[in-house]
C-alpha positions as protocol buffer text, in pm:
chain_id: "A"
residue {
  index: 1
  type: MET
  ca { x: -2058 y: -2720 z: -5912 }
}
residue {
  index: 2
  type: VAL
  ca { x: -2242 y: -2735 z: -5578 }
}
residue {
  index: 3
  type: CYS
  ca { x: -1929 y: -2630 z: -5392 }
}
residue {
  index: 4
  type: ALA
  ca { x: -1875 y: -2341 z: -5629 }
}
residue {
  index: 5
  type: LEU
  ca { x: -2235 y: -2227 z: -5583 }
}
residue {
  index: 6
  type: ALA
  ca { x: -2205 y: -2247 z: -5202 }
}
residue {
  index: 7
  type: GLN
  ca { x: -1890 y: -2036 z: -5211 }
}
residue {
  index: 8
  type: SER
  ca { x: -2060 y: -1783 z: -5438 }
}
residue {
  index: 9
  type: VAL
  ca { x: -2362 y: -1753 z: -5208 }
}
residue {
  index: 10
  type: GLY
  ca { x: -2134 y: -1710 z: -4909 }
}
residue {
  index: 11
  type: ARG
  ca { x: -1953 y: -1422 z: -5079 }
}
residue {
  index: 12
  type: ASP
  ca { x: -2263 y: -1258 z: -5222 }
}
residue {
  index: 13
  type: SER
  ca { x: -2459 y: -1269 z: -4896 }
}
residue {
  index: 14
  type: GLY
  ca { x: -2180 y: -1096 z: -4708 }
}
residue {
  index: 15
  type: ARG
  ca { x: -2157 y: -1375 z: -4455 }
}
residue {
  index: 16
  type: ARG
  ca { x: -1828 y: -1414 z: -4270 }
}
residue {
  index: 17
  type: PRO
  ca { x: -1664 y: -1755 z: -4246 }
}
residue {
  index: 18
  type: ALA
  ca { x: -1763 y: -1944 z: -3932 }
}
residue {
  index: 19
  type: GLY
  ca { x: -1412 y: -1916 z: -3789 }
}
residue {
  index: 20
  type: ASP
  ca { x: -1425 y: -1537 z: -3803 }
}
residue {
  index: 21
  type: THR
  ca { x: -1764 y: -1536 z: -3632 }
}
residue {
  index: 22
  type: VAL
  ca { x: -1640 y: -1751 z: -3347 }
}
residue {
  index: 23
  type: ARG
  ca { x: -1326 y: -1542 z: -3313 }
}
residue {
  index: 24
  type: SER
  ca { x: -1524 y: -1218 z: -3307 }
}
residue {
  index: 25
  type: GLU
  ca { x: -1764 y: -1354 z: -3043 }
}
residue {
  index: 26
  type: PHE
  ca { x: -1472 y: -1475 z: -2833 }
}
residue {
  index: 27
  type: GLU
  ca { x: -1303 y: -1135 z: -2852 }
}
residue {
  index: 28
  type: ARG
  ca { x: -1629 y: -960 z: -2766 }
}
residue {
  index: 29
  type: ARG
  ca { x: -1685 y: -1177 z: -2462 }
}
residue {
  index: 30
  type: GLY
  ca { x: -1323 y: -1138 z: -2362 }
}
residue {
  index: 31
  type: GLY
  ca { x: -1363 y: -761 z: -2373 }
}
residue {
  index: 32
  type: VAL
  ca { x: -1674 y: -782 z: -2156 }
}
residue {
  index: 33
  type: VAL
  ca { x: -1494 y: -1000 z: -1903 }
}
residue {
  index: 34
  type: MET
  ca { x: -1196 y: -765 z: -1888 }
}
residue {
  index: 35
  type: ALA
  ca { x: -1424 y: -465 z: -1841 }
}
residue {
  index: 36
  type: ARG
  ca { x: -1606 y: -647 z: -1561 }
}
residue {
  index: 37
  type: VAL
  ca { x: -1277 y: -731 z: -1390 }
}
residue {
  index: 38
  type: ARG
  ca { x: -1165 y: -368 z: -1413 }
}
residue {
  index: 39
  type: ASN
  ca { x: -1497 y: -252 z: -1268 }
}
residue {
  index: 40
  type: GLN
  ca { x: -1469 y: -499 z: -982 }
}
residue {
  index: 41
  type: ASP
  ca { x: -1113 y: -390 z: -908 }
}
residue {
  index: 42
  type: ALA
  ca { x: -1223 y: -26 z: -907 }
}
residue {
  index: 43
  type: ARG
  ca { x: -1509 y: -109 z: -670 }
}
residue {
  index: 44
  type: ARG
  ca { x: -1278 y: -294 z: -432 }
}
residue {
  index: 45
  type: ASN
  ca { x: -1034 y: -2 z: -435 }
}
residue {
  index: 46
  type: GLN
  ca { x: -1324 y: 231 z: -357 }
}
residue {
  index: 47
  type: LEU
  ca { x: -1427 y: 18 z: -61 }
}
residue {
  index: 48
  type: VAL
  ca { x: -1073 y: -9 z: 74 }
}
residue {
  index: 49
  type: SER
  ca { x: -1036 y: 369 z: 48 }
}
residue {
  index: 50
  type: ALA
  ca { x: -1364 y: 410 z: 235 }
}
residue {
  index: 51
  type: ALA
  ca { x: -1246 y: 168 z: 504 }
}
residue {
  index: 52
  type: ILE
  ca { x: -923 y: 365 z: 545 }
}
residue {
  index: 53
  type: ASP
  ca { x: -1121 y: 686 z: 594 }
}
residue {
  index: 54
  type: VAL
  ca { x: -1356 y: 525 z: 846 }
}
residue {
  index: 55
  type: ILE
  ca { x: -1073 y: 369 z: 1048 }
}
residue {
  index: 56
  type: ALA
  ca { x: -873 y: 693 z: 1044 }
}
residue {
  index: 57
  type: ASN
  ca { x: -1168 y: 899 z: 1165 }
}
residue {
  index: 58
  type: ARG
  ca { x: -1348 y: 659 z: 1399 }
}
residue {
  index: 59
  type: GLY
  ca { x: -1112 y: 375 z: 1482 }
}
residue {
  index: 60
  type: VAL
  ca { x: -1151 y: 10 z: 1391 }
}
residue {
  index: 61
  type: GLY
  ca { x: -1324 y: -121 z: 1702 }
}
residue {
  index: 62
  type: GLY
  ca { x: -1677 y: -16 z: 1618 }
}
residue {
  index: 63
  type: MET
  ca { x: -1651 y: -13 z: 1241 }
}
residue {
  index: 64
  type: ARG
  ca { x: -1964 y: -150 z: 1074 }
}
residue {
  index: 65
  type: VAL
  ca { x: -2055 y: -242 z: 718 }
}
residue {
  index: 66
  type: LYS
  ca { x: -2296 y: 52 z: 718 }
}
residue {
  index: 67
  type: ASP
  ca { x: -2010 y: 290 z: 797 }
}
residue {
  index: 68
  type: ILE
  ca { x: -1818 y: 165 z: 493 }
}
residue {
  index: 69
  type: ALA
  ca { x: -2129 y: 186 z: 275 }
}
residue {
  index: 70
  type: ASP
  ca { x: -2199 y: 544 z: 384 }
}
residue {
  index: 71
  type: ALA
  ca { x: -1840 y: 650 z: 320 }
}
residue {
  index: 72
  type: ALA
  ca { x: -1840 y: 485 z: -25 }
}
residue {
  index: 73
  type: GLU
  ca { x: -2195 y: 606 z: -99 }
}
residue {
  index: 74
  type: ILE
  ca { x: -2317 y: 259 z: -192 }
}
residue {
  index: 75
  type: SER
  ca { x: -2552 y: 4 z: -35 }
}
residue {
  index: 76
  type: PRO
  ca { x: -2441 y: -217 z: 258 }
}
residue {
  index: 77
  type: ARG
  ca { x: -2536 y: -521 z: 47 }
}
residue {
  index: 78
  type: LEU
  ca { x: -2279 y: -427 z: -213 }
}
residue {
  index: 79
  type: VAL
  ca { x: -2011 y: -395 z: 55 }
}
residue {
  index: 80
  type: ALA
  ca { x: -2101 y: -742 z: 184 }
}
residue {
  index: 81
  type: TYR
  ca { x: -2091 y: -879 z: -172 }
}
residue {
  index: 82
  type: TYR
  ca { x: -1726 y: -781 z: -214 }
}
residue {
  index: 83
  type: TYR
  ca { x: -1620 y: -827 z: 148 }
}
residue {
  index: 84
  type: PRO
  ca { x: -1845 y: -1073 z: 336 }
}
residue {
  index: 85
  type: GLU
  ca { x: -1642 y: -1019 z: 656 }
}
residue {
  index: 86
  type: ILE
  ca { x: -1535 y: -680 z: 787 }
}
residue {
  index: 87
  type: GLU
  ca { x: -1195 y: -830 z: 873 }
}
residue {
  index: 88
  type: ASP
  ca { x: -1139 y: -891 z: 502 }
}
residue {
  index: 89
  type: LEU
  ca { x: -1143 y: -514 z: 454 }
}
residue {
  index: 90
  type: VAL
  ca { x: -908 y: -462 z: 748 }
}
residue {
  index: 91
  type: ASP
  ca { x: -667 y: -708 z: 585 }
}
residue {
  index: 92
  type: GLU
  ca { x: -684 y: -503 z: 264 }
}
residue {
  index: 93
  type: VAL
  ca { x: -597 y: -188 z: 458 }
}
residue {
  index: 94
  type: TYR
  ca { x: -288 y: -365 z: 592 }
}
residue {
  index: 95
  type: ARG
  ca { x: -198 y: -473 z: 238 }
}
residue {
  index: 96
  type: ASN
  ca { x: -217 y: -110 z: 131 }
}
residue {
  index: 97
  type: ALA
  ca { x: 14 y: -19 z: 418 }
}
residue {
  index: 98
  type: VAL
  ca { x: 262 y: -289 z: 318 }
}
residue {
  index: 99
  type: ASP
  ca { x: 255 y: -166 z: -40 }
}
residue {
  index: 100
  type: ARG
  ca { x: 325 y: 192 z: 64 }
}
residue {
  index: 101
  type: TYR
  ca { x: 569 y: 140 z: 348 }
}
residue {
  index: 102
  type: TYR
  ca { x: 760 y: -153 z: 206 }
}
residue {
  index: 103
  type: TRP
  ca { x: 722 y: -213 z: -166 }
}
residue {
  index: 104
  type: GLN
  ca { x: 706 y: 150 z: -280 }
}
residue {
  index: 105
  type: ARG
  ca { x: 999 y: 244 z: -58 }
}
residue {
  index: 106
  type: LEU
  ca { x: 1199 y: -55 z: -179 }
}
residue {
  index: 107
  type: ASP
  ca { x: 1136 y: 55 z: -536 }
}
residue {
  index: 108
  type: ALA
  ca { x: 1238 y: 413 z: -455 }
}
residue {
  index: 109
  type: ILE
  ca { x: 1569 y: 331 z: -287 }
}
residue {
  index: 110
  type: SER
  ca { x: 1653 y: 79 z: -560 }
}
residue {
  index: 111
  type: LYS
  ca { x: 1677 y: 373 z: -800 }
}
residue {
  index: 112
  type: LEU
  ca { x: 1935 y: 552 z: -582 }
}
residue {
  index: 113
  type: ASP
  ca { x: 2308 y: 472 z: -578 }
}
residue {
  index: 114
  type: ASP
  ca { x: 2436 y: 661 z: -272 }
}
residue {
  index: 115
  type: PRO
  ca { x: 2356 y: 490 z: 62 }
}
residue {
  index: 116
  type: ARG
  ca { x: 2316 y: 834 z: 220 }
}
residue {
  index: 117
  type: ASP
  ca { x: 2047 y: 927 z: -31 }
}
residue {
  index: 118
  type: ARG
  ca { x: 1875 y: 596 z: 32 }
}
residue {
  index: 119
  type: LEU
  ca { x: 1874 y: 656 z: 407 }
}
residue {
  index: 120
  type: VAL
  ca { x: 1730 y: 1005 z: 369 }
}
residue {
  index: 121
  type: ASN
  ca { x: 1463 y: 868 z: 135 }
}
residue {
  index: 122
  type: LEU
  ca { x: 1362 y: 607 z: 390 }
}
residue {
  index: 123
  type: ILE
  ca { x: 1340 y: 867 z: 666 }
}
residue {
  index: 124
  type: ASP
  ca { x: 1127 y: 1106 z: 464 }
}
residue {
  index: 125
  type: SER
  ca { x: 893 y: 841 z: 326 }
}
residue {
  index: 126
  type: GLY
  ca { x: 831 y: 682 z: 665 }
}
residue {
  index: 127
  type: LEU
  ca { x: 667 y: 988 z: 819 }
}
residue {
  index: 128
  type: PRO
  ca { x: 310 y: 1111 z: 763 }
}
residue {
  index: 129
  type: ALA
  ca { x: 275 y: 1313 z: 444 }
}
residue {
  index: 130
  type: GLY
  ca { x: 44 y: 1567 z: 613 }
}
residue {
  index: 131
  type: ASP
  ca { x: -281 y: 1610 z: 802 }
}
residue {
  index: 132
  type: ASP
  ca { x: -476 y: 1438 z: 525 }
}
residue {
  index: 133
  type: ASP
  ca { x: -258 y: 1124 z: 523 }
}
residue {
  index: 134
  type: MET
  ca { x: -549 y: 892 z: 594 }
}
residue {
  index: 135
  type: LEU
  ca { x: -362 y: 565 z: 546 }
}
residue {
  index: 136
  type: ASN
  ca { x: -102 y: 667 z: 803 }
}
residue {
  index: 137
  type: ARG
  ca { x: -372 y: 768 z: 1049 }
}
residue {
  index: 138
  type: ALA
  ca { x: -561 y: 445 z: 991 }
}
residue {
  index: 139
  type: LEU
  ca { x: -246 y: 246 z: 1053 }
}
residue {
  index: 140
  type: TYR
  ca { x: -204 y: 411 z: 1393 }
}
residue {
  index: 141
  type: GLU
  ca { x: -563 y: 330 z: 1481 }
}
residue {
  index: 142
  type: LEU
  ca { x: -497 y: -31 z: 1389 }
}
residue {
  index: 143
  type: ALA
  ca { x: -181 y: -30 z: 1600 }
}
residue {
  index: 144
  type: VAL
  ca { x: -382 y: 86 z: 1901 }
}
residue {
  index: 145
  type: ASN
  ca { x: -627 y: -198 z: 1843 }
}
residue {
  index: 146
  type: ALA
  ca { x: -349 y: -455 z: 1802 }
}
residue {
  index: 147
  type: GLY
  ca { x: -321 y: -490 z: 2178 }
}
residue {
  index: 148
  type: ARG
  ca { x: -680 y: -616 z: 2186 }
}
residue {
  index: 149
  type: ASP
  ca { x: -674 y: -826 z: 1869 }
}
residue {
  index: 150
  type: PRO
  ca { x: -389 y: -1077 z: 1824 }
}
residue {
  index: 151
  type: SER
  ca { x: -447 y: -1097 z: 1448 }
}
residue {
  index: 152
  type: HIS
  ca { x: -383 y: -725 z: 1415 }
}
residue {
  index: 153
  type: GLY
  ca { x: -72 y: -765 z: 1628 }
}
residue {
  index: 154
  type: THR
  ca { x: 59 y: -1028 z: 1388 }
}
residue {
  index: 155
  type: LEU
  ca { x: 0 y: -805 z: 1085 }
}
residue {
  index: 156
  type: LEU
  ca { x: 164 y: -511 z: 1260 }
}
residue {
  index: 157
  type: THR
  ca { x: 469 y: -724 z: 1342 }
}
residue {
  index: 158
  type: LEU
  ca { x: 503 y: -832 z: 980 }
}
residue {
  index: 159
  type: LEU
  ca { x: 492 y: -472 z: 861 }
}
residue {
  index: 160
  type: PHE
  ca { x: 744 y: -362 z: 1125 }
}
residue {
  index: 161
  type: ASP
  ca { x: 987 y: -639 z: 1029 }
}
residue {
  index: 162
  type: ARG
  ca { x: 962 y: -551 z: 661 }
}
residue {
  index: 163
  type: GLU
  ca { x: 1032 y: -185 z: 729 }
}
residue {
  index: 164
  type: VAL
  ca { x: 1327 y: -281 z: 947 }
}
residue {
  index: 165
  type: SER
  ca { x: 1464 y: -494 z: 663 }
}
residue {
  index: 166
  type: LEU
  ca { x: 1476 y: -185 z: 439 }
}
residue {
  index: 167
  type: TYR
  ca { x: 1693 y: 1 z: 688 }
}
residue {
  index: 168
  type: VAL
  ca { x: 1911 y: -307 z: 744 }
}
residue {
  index: 169
  type: ALA
  ca { x: 1981 y: -334 z: 371 }
}
residue {
  index: 170
  type: VAL
  ca { x: 2072 y: 35 z: 341 }
}
residue {
  index: 171
  type: LEU
  ca { x: 2288 y: 36 z: 654 }
}
residue {
  index: 172
  type: GLU
  ca { x: 2478 y: -276 z: 551 }
}
residue {
  index: 173
  type: ALA
  ca { x: 2538 y: -141 z: 201 }
}
residue {
  index: 174
  type: GLY
  ca { x: 2659 y: 188 z: 347 }
}
residue {
  index: 175
  type: ARG
  ca { x: 2896 y: 11 z: 583 }
}
residue {
  index: 176
  type: ALA
  ca { x: 3030 y: -211 z: 305 }
}
residue {
  index: 177
  type: SER
  ca { x: 3099 y: 90 z: 81 }
}
residue {
  index: 178
  type: GLY
  ca { x: 3263 y: 289 z: 359 }
}
residue {
  index: 179
  type: ALA
  ca { x: 2991 y: 557 z: 355 }
}
residue {
  index: 180
  type: PHE
  ca { x: 2878 y: 459 z: 707 }
}
residue {
  index: 181
  type: VAL
  ca { x: 3072 y: 388 z: 1023 }
}
residue {
  index: 182
  type: LEU
  ca { x: 2808 y: 234 z: 1244 }
}
residue {
  index: 183
  type: THR
  ca { x: 2820 y: 287 z: 1619 }
}
residue {
  index: 184
  type: GLU
  ca { x: 2566 y: 17 z: 1706 }
}
residue {
  index: 185
  type: PRO
  ca { x: 2460 y: -322 z: 1564 }
}
residue {
  index: 186
  type: VAL
  ca { x: 2279 y: -291 z: 1232 }
}
residue {
  index: 187
  type: LEU
  ca { x: 1956 y: -447 z: 1356 }
}
residue {
  index: 188
  type: SER
  ca { x: 1939 y: -219 z: 1661 }
}
residue {
  index: 189
  type: ILE
  ca { x: 1983 y: 93 z: 1448 }
}
residue {
  index: 190
  type: ALA
  ca { x: 1726 y: -25 z: 1194 }
}
residue {
  index: 191
  type: GLN
  ca { x: 1468 y: -102 z: 1462 }
}
residue {
  index: 192
  type: ASN
  ca { x: 1528 y: 238 z: 1621 }
}
residue {
  index: 193
  type: PHE
  ca { x: 1465 y: 410 z: 1288 }
}
residue {
  index: 194
  type: VAL
  ca { x: 1128 y: 239 z: 1246 }
}
residue {
  index: 195
  type: ALA
  ca { x: 1039 y: 306 z: 1609 }
}
residue {
  index: 196
  type: LEU
  ca { x: 1122 y: 675 z: 1558 }
}
residue {
  index: 197
  type: GLU
  ca { x: 903 y: 685 z: 1247 }
}
residue {
  index: 198
  type: ASP
  ca { x: 616 y: 548 z: 1452 }
}
residue {
  index: 199
  type: ALA
  ca { x: 677 y: 773 z: 1752 }
}
residue {
  index: 200
  type: TYR
  ca { x: 701 y: 1095 z: 1555 }
}
residue {
  index: 201
  type: GLY
  ca { x: 412 y: 987 z: 1338 }
}
residue {
  index: 202
  type: MET
  ca { x: 196 y: 941 z: 1647 }
}
residue {
  index: 203
  type: HIS
  ca { x: 271 y: 1297 z: 1760 }
}
residue {
  index: 204
  type: LEU
  ca { x: 210 y: 1438 z: 1413 }
}
residue {
  index: 205
  type: ASN
  ca { x: -121 y: 1256 z: 1379 }
}
residue {
  index: 206
  type: GLY
  ca { x: -214 y: 1365 z: 1730 }
}
residue {
  index: 207
  type: GLY
  ca { x: -177 y: 1733 z: 1642 }
}
residue {
  index: 208
  type: ASN
  ca { x: 137 y: 1804 z: 1846 }
}
residue {
  index: 209
  type: SER
  ca { x: 200 y: 2169 z: 1757 }
}
residue {
  index: 210
  type: SER
  ca { x: 566 y: 2143 z: 1857 }
}
residue {
  index: 211
  type: LEU
  ca { x: 633 y: 1915 z: 1560 }
}
residue {
  index: 212
  type: ASP
  ca { x: 576 y: 1911 z: 1188 }
}
residue {
  index: 213
  type: PRO
  ca { x: 702 y: 1661 z: 927 }
}
residue {
  index: 214
  type: SER
  ca { x: 1014 y: 1864 z: 846 }
}
residue {
  index: 215
  type: VAL
  ca { x: 1112 y: 1896 z: 1213 }
}
residue {
  index: 216
  type: ALA
  ca { x: 1055 y: 1524 z: 1269 }
}
residue {
  index: 217
  type: ALA
  ca { x: 1264 y: 1437 z: 962 }
}
residue {
  index: 218
  type: GLY
  ca { x: 1540 y: 1668 z: 1086 }
}
residue {
  index: 219
  type: LEU
  ca { x: 1545 y: 1495 z: 1424 }
}
residue {
  index: 220
  type: MET
  ca { x: 1566 y: 1157 z: 1256 }
}
residue {
  index: 221
  type: ARG
  ca { x: 1853 y: 1276 z: 1039 }
}
residue {
  index: 222
  type: SER
  ca { x: 2030 y: 1390 z: 1353 }
}
residue {
  index: 223
  type: TYR
  ca { x: 1999 y: 1038 z: 1488 }
}
residue {
  index: 224
  type: ALA
  ca { x: 2122 y: 904 z: 1153 }
}
residue {
  index: 225
  type: ARG
  ca { x: 2435 y: 1119 z: 1171 }
}
residue {
  index: 226
  type: SER
  ca { x: 2510 y: 1000 z: 1524 }
}
residue {
  index: 227
  type: VAL
  ca { x: 2490 y: 630 z: 1436 }
}
residue {
  index: 228
  type: THR
  ca { x: 2638 y: 632 z: 1084 }
}
residue {
  index: 229
  type: GLY
  ca { x: 2896 y: 910 z: 1099 }
}
residue {
  index: 230
  type: ALA
  ca { x: 2767 y: 1030 z: 763 }
}
residue {
  index: 231
  type: ASP
  ca { x: 2647 y: 1375 z: 663 }
}
residue {
  index: 232
  type: VAL
  ca { x: 2281 y: 1310 z: 588 }
}
């Protein structure tokens, strides 16, 4: 009788079973945590974007927390909260460069079947996208500073080697399929491609009026034809 009465009161009062209450509270807190994580990720992305702009426009040597804060329109304390050391932000800029110049390009060529199309895709995606390509400009500023900072030199080497590996994979696949007849060792050709990307990119970022991205890409395709024997 007591049990029946307790059940009746529970139903009549509109109370939810304890299990449902706990589950609801857990889900609510989980939603709050997820929202906080998303907000933190968005803030970090904002700060990395600000760092890219500052490096591209002013160089990395004299970059200060205040510069990042001004570019992101937030307080210096908030910058320091997310990135206690300025080098942590520089590392994030390099990670962005690796994502764009390695992972995104790897994904793009993986969707193409013809080695010639893959090679053209690598050439086009390795050059600056335009005057407002801030990540590319920032990367060149970091490359200049690499001679003065061994840690930057190490990061630059890792990026270079990854980019070279993309060309190596495409060149080897093209040779295996008969699409390419290579005139030089695979590694030498691949390293030359990345070096040409960097050289033409430097001139494009420097405002060389004798070049634009399409001209630079055409010159790289000319080199590609000479070392692969393919019409690219």
